[in-house]
Structures are given as structure tokens and as C-alpha cells.
C-alpha positions in Angstrom: -0.1 -0.2 0.2 2.8 2.5 1.2 4.5 1.6 -2.6 1.5 2.3 -4.3 1.0 5.5 -2.5 4.5 6.8 -3.1 4.1 5.8 -7.3 0.9 7.8 -7.4 2.6 10.5 -5.4 5.5 10.4 -8.0 3.2 10.3 -10.8 1.4 13.6 -9.9 4.7 15.2 -9.2 5.8 14.0 -12.6 2.7 15.5 -14.3 2.8 18.6 -12.6 6.6 19.6 -13.7 6.3 18.0 -17.0 3.7 20.1 -18.1 4.3 23.7 -18.5 2.2 26.9 -17.4 -0.8 27.1 -19.6 0.4 30.3 -20.5 3.8 29.6 -21.7 1.7 27.4 -24.6 0.5 30.8 -25.8 1.4 31.3 -29.2 3.2 34.8 -29.8 1.9 35.3 -33.4 -1.1 37.6 -32.9 -2.8 35.7 -36.0 -2.7 32.3 -34.2 -4.2 33.1 -31.1 -8.0 32.4 -30.3 -9.8 35.5 -28.9 -9.9 34.2 -25.5 -6.3 33.2 -25.8 -5.8 36.8 -26.8 -7.0 37.9 -23.5 -4.5 35.9 -22.0 -1.5 37.0 -24.2 -2.0 40.6 -24.1 -1.6 40.1 -20.1 1.2 37.8 -20.1 3.0 40.2 -22.8 2.6 42.9 -20.7 0.7 44.9 -23.2 4.1 44.5 -25.7 3.4 44.0 -29.2 6.1 43.7 -32.6 5.3 45.1 -35.2 7.1 43.5 -38.4 7.2 45.9 -41.3 8.7 45.2 -44.6 7.3 45.8 -48.3 7.5 43.9 -51.6 10.1 45.1 -54.1 12.7 43.6 -56.2 15.8 42.7 -54.4 18.2 41.9 -57.2 17.9 39.0 -59.5 18.3 36.2 -56.6 16.4 37.1 -53.7 12.3 36.9 -52.9 10.1 40.1 -53.3 9.3 39.4 -49.8 13.0 39.5 -48.5 12.3 42.4 -45.9 9.2 40.6 -44.7 11.2 37.0 -43.9 13.9 39.4 -41.9 12.3 41.1 -39.9 9.2 38.2 -39.1 12.4 36.2 -38.1 14.0 38.8 -36.1 10.8 39.5 -34.5 9.7 36.1 -34.0 13.2 34.8 -32.7 13.1 37.6 -29.9 9.2 36.7 -28.8 10.4 33.4 -28.2 12.9 34.4 -25.7 10.9 37.3 -24.0 7.3 36.9 -24.8 5.5 39.3 -26.2 3.1 39.5 -29.2 3.8 39.6 -32.9 1.6 41.4 -35.4 1.0 39.9 -38.7 3.9 40.9 -41.2 2.8 44.3 -42.5 3.9 44.9 -46.0 2.4 48.6 -46.4 5.7 50.4 -46.7 7.2 53.1 -48.6 8.8 51.9 -51.7 8.1 54.6 -54.6 11.8 54.4 -55.6 11.2 50.7 -57.1 7.9 51.2 -58.8 9.8 50.6 -62.0 10.8 47.3 -61.1 8.2 44.4 -61.6 6.4 42.7 -58.6 6.6 46.2 -56.7 3.5 47.2 -54.4 3.7 51.2 -54.0 0.9 52.4 -52.0 0.0 56.0 -52.2 1.8 58.1 -49.3 -1.6 58.9 -47.5 -2.7 55.1 -47.7 0.5 54.5 -46.0 0.0 57.1 -43.1 -3.5 56.2 -42.7 -3.2 52.3 -42.7 -0.1 52.4 -40.0 -1.8 55.1 -37.8 -4.9 53.2 -37.5 -3.0 49.9 -36.9 -1.3 51.6 -34.2 -4.9 53.1 -32.9 -6.5 49.4 -33.1 -3.6 47.5 -31.4 -4.0 50.4 -28.6 -7.8 49.9 -28.4 -6.8 46.0 -28.1 -4.8 46.5 -24.9 -1.6 46.5 -26.5 -0.1 50.0 -25.4 3.5 49.5 -26.0 4.4 49.0 -29.8 7.5 48.1 -31.1 8.3 48.4 -34.9 10.8 46.0 -36.6 11.7 47.3 -39.6 13.0 45.4 -42.6 13.1 47.9 -45.4 15.5 50.6 -45.6 13.4 53.0 -46.9 11.3 53.2 -44.3 13.7 54.5 -41.9 12.6 58.3 -42.5 9.3 57.9 -42.7 9.1 55.8 -39.5 11.2 58.6 -37.5 8.8 61.1 -38.6 5.8 59.1 -38.1 7.0 58.8 -34.8 7.6 62.3 -33.9 4.0 62.8 -35.6 2.3 61.3 -32.5 3.2 64.1 -30.4 0.7 66.0 -32.4 -2.2 64.7 -30.8 -2.6 62.6 -27.7 -1.9 59.0 -27.5 -2.8 56.4 -24.9 -0.1 54.1 -26.2 3.7 54.3 -26.9 5.5 54.0 -30.0 8.6 52.6 -30.5 11.0 52.2 -33.6 13.5 49.7 -32.7 16.7 50.5 -33.9 19.7 48.1 -33.3 22.9 49.4 -32.4 26.5 48.1 -33.4 27.8 45.6 -31.0 31.7 45.9 -30.8 32.1 42.2 -30.5 29.5 41.6 -33.2 30.8 43.9 -35.5 34.4 42.3 -35.1 32.7 38.7 -36.0 30.9 40.3 -39.2 34.0 41.9 -40.5 36.2 38.6 -40.2 33.0 37.1 -42.1 32.4 39.3 -44.7 34.2 39.4 -48.0 33.0 42.5 -49.4 33.2 46.2 -48.4 29.9 47.5 -50.2 26.2 46.7 -50.1 23.1 48.0 -49.1 20.4 46.0 -50.7 20.3 42.3 -51.6 24.0 42.3 -50.9 26.3 39.6 -49.0 24.7 40.4 -45.6 20.9 40.4 -47.0 21.8 37.3 -48.8 23.4 35.6 -46.0 20.4 36.5 -43.8 18.0 35.0 -46.3 20.4 31.9 -47.0 20.0 31.2 -43.2 16.3 32.2 -42.9 14.8 30.8 -46.0 17.6 29.2 -48.4 15.0 27.2 -50.6 14.0 30.8 -52.0 17.7 32.3 -52.8 18.8 31.9 -56.4 22.7 32.2 -55.8 23.2 31.0 -59.0 21.4 34.4 -60.1 23.6 36.5 -58.0 26.0 37.5 -60.4 23.5 37.9 -63.5 23.1 41.8 -62.9 25.2 44.4 -61.6 25.1 45.6 -58.0 27.6 48.6 -58.5 27.0 52.4 -58.1 26.4 54.2 -61.2 27.0 57.5 -59.4 24.6 59.3 -62.3 24.4 62.6 -59.9 27.7 62.7 -58.9 28.3 65.8 -60.7 25.7 67.4 -58.6 26.7 67.6 -54.8 25.3 69.2 -51.7 21.5 68.0 -52.9 18.9 65.7 -52.0 16.6 64.5 -54.5 13.9 61.9 -54.8 15.4 59.9 -57.4 19.1 59.5 -55.5 18.2 55.7 -55.4 17.1 55.1 -58.9 20.4 57.3 -59.8 22.9 55.1 -58.2 21.5 51.4 -58.5 18.7 51.4 -61.5 19.1 47.3 -61.0 17.7 47.6 -57.5 20.8 45.7 -56.3 23.1 47.4 -54.0 26.6 45.1 -53.6 27.9 41.8 -54.3 25.7 38.6 -53.1 27.9 35.7 -54.6 30.1 36.3 -51.2 27.0 35.7 -48.7 27.0 32.9 -46.3 25.2 30.9 -43.9 27.3 31.7 -40.8 27.1 35.4 -41.5 23.2 35.3 -42.0 22.5 33.6 -38.7 24.9 36.2 -36.9 23.0 38.9 -38.5 19.8 37.9 -37.2 20.9 36.2 -33.7 22.4 39.6 -32.7 19.4 41.9 -34.1 17.2 39.5 -32.3 19.2 39.4 -29.4 19.0 43.9 -29.1 15.6 43.4 -29.5 15.1 40.9 -26.6 16.8 43.5 -24.4 14.5 46.3 -25.6 11.4 44.3 -25.1 12.3 43.4 -21.3 13.2 47.1 -20.7 10.1 48.3 -22.0 8.0 45.8 -20.2 9.7 47.4 -17.0 9.6 50.5 -17.5 6.5 53.4 -18.3 9.1 56.5 -18.8 8.1 56.9 -22.3 4.7 56.9 -21.1 5.1 59.1 -18.4 7.2 61.9 -20.6 4.6 61.7 -23.0 1.6 62.5 -20.7 3.9 65.4 -19.5 4.5 66.8 -22.7 0.9 66.4 -23.7 -0.3 68.3 -20.8 2.3 71.1 -21.1 1.6 71.5 -25.1 -2.5 71.7 -24.2 -1.6 75.1 -22.3 2.1 76.0 -23.4 1.5 79.5 -21.6 1.6 77.5 -18.3 5.0 75.7 -18.9 7.8 77.1 -16.4 10.2 79.5 -18.2 
């Protein structure tokens, strides 16, 4: 009898420790959650939501149109698997006017881009996600996103919007330098191709990587001290900047993991801190009556 009781006790203990907390079973992907589980996920995530933002555009002759989408999604889901938060379905409504001459590009109007992003953020907030982190995979979005974030100060919001901008880690930079074989790039290049060879090797056509030029054509070099919207086309009409033939899976994994590691740290700190929200509210209060701001 004593042995039977001991066995039952051990079985119960095993089941208790073998089964993880139900909360840890929740998917991080927004679109995979049921409505009841979504409520739990918002609580478990402390209201943090990642918004991976890519675009549909040519990436040289060898990478898929959705390269930016695959990359930012991989970074986001890798980070969320380490520090739980909700990951919004991949967002591809982005600024890509500079590639409208290339097949497959989906370039929405500036007005729609703005309205879609604003209403998406507003809707996330309405659903309890008050800390939104944009994880951008498309270089052509950078200026747009900085201005969009700044524009949130025009009218009071009940949420914070953060544009994740990974910095340079000295140790990682040293490893990247050791692995890289080229010194130029910027689009569908050695680094980006390496990332795709790590994330989705089945979609990379390395045999095509050298079929078009990725060199800077410098067609406006005689006009210094200016900025014009046609600058990218003037330099890289093939929508390919760099040399992908030297890419490697090892480099790709390093780049993805290092960016995800930085994102994990940001998520943790954003969960723990309400500093941005506090400063925003202080600002909004002052902006509503600037004459009362202490001088």
C-alpha cells in the first residue's frame, strides 16, 4: 500500500513539473491566437506588441520580393520566443516609390501608407496593446518611420510607439568583419543574402546573384550638396546594391541572432519601464497649455 501511494505521488509530481504553465503555450503570433487566448496574451506580454514591417520589392535578381518581410519577421519571432510578446502579422504597406519601375513592387500612395499605419497602431491600442515596437526590415522606411513616430506628438495617444533601431555591438561587428568578403552593399548584398540563406535558403537563387550589376552608377555625382527623390534610382537602377556572391549562412545567422538579442533586451526594458508614457503625458499636458510651461 505504501509503495502504491509513493508511486501515485511520483506520477502526480511528474505531471505537475512536466507540463508547462498554460500561459507559456500561448503562440506569440497574433493571428494564431484565439480570442480568449488573446486576452491572456495581452496580459502575459505586458501589452507589448511587435510590428514587423517589410515591403514587396525587387531584391536583386536572386532574392524573393518579400525578403524584407522574411527578415524582420524572423528577428521578431526569434525575440518573442525568448521574451514573450505578441507579434503582429507581417506588415508590408510600406514606402517603396523608388522601386516602382521594377516588376512585383507594390507601392501604395503616401496617404494610404500613413493612414494604414496610424489606424493599425490605434487599433492595437484599443485591444490593450499599449507598447508597440516597430521592427523594420526595409531601409526605405527609416525616414518615414522616424517622422511618423514624431508625428504622434501632434495629438495625445494612450499608447507608446517605439521604432526599434539596433546599435552596433563591438564583438558582433568584429565577427561580421571577419566573415564579410565585400566592403560595399546596401540592398540584396552579401549581408542581406546571407540572412536569407539562413532564414529561407529554398528561396535564394545564388546562381543568379551575379547576373546583374549591383555597383553604384553614381549618375548624379556631378551635382554635390543636394538630395532628390530619384537618388536611389540614379545609383542603383537594378535595385541591387552590393555583391551577393560572397554571402554565407554563418554570416546570416550571426546577423539575425545579434539583432534579435538586442530586441529581446528592448522588450524586457519596455515591459519594466513606463518612462516613455510618463514623459509623453507630461508633454501632452504642457502642449495643451504652453503658456503654463515653466520658463
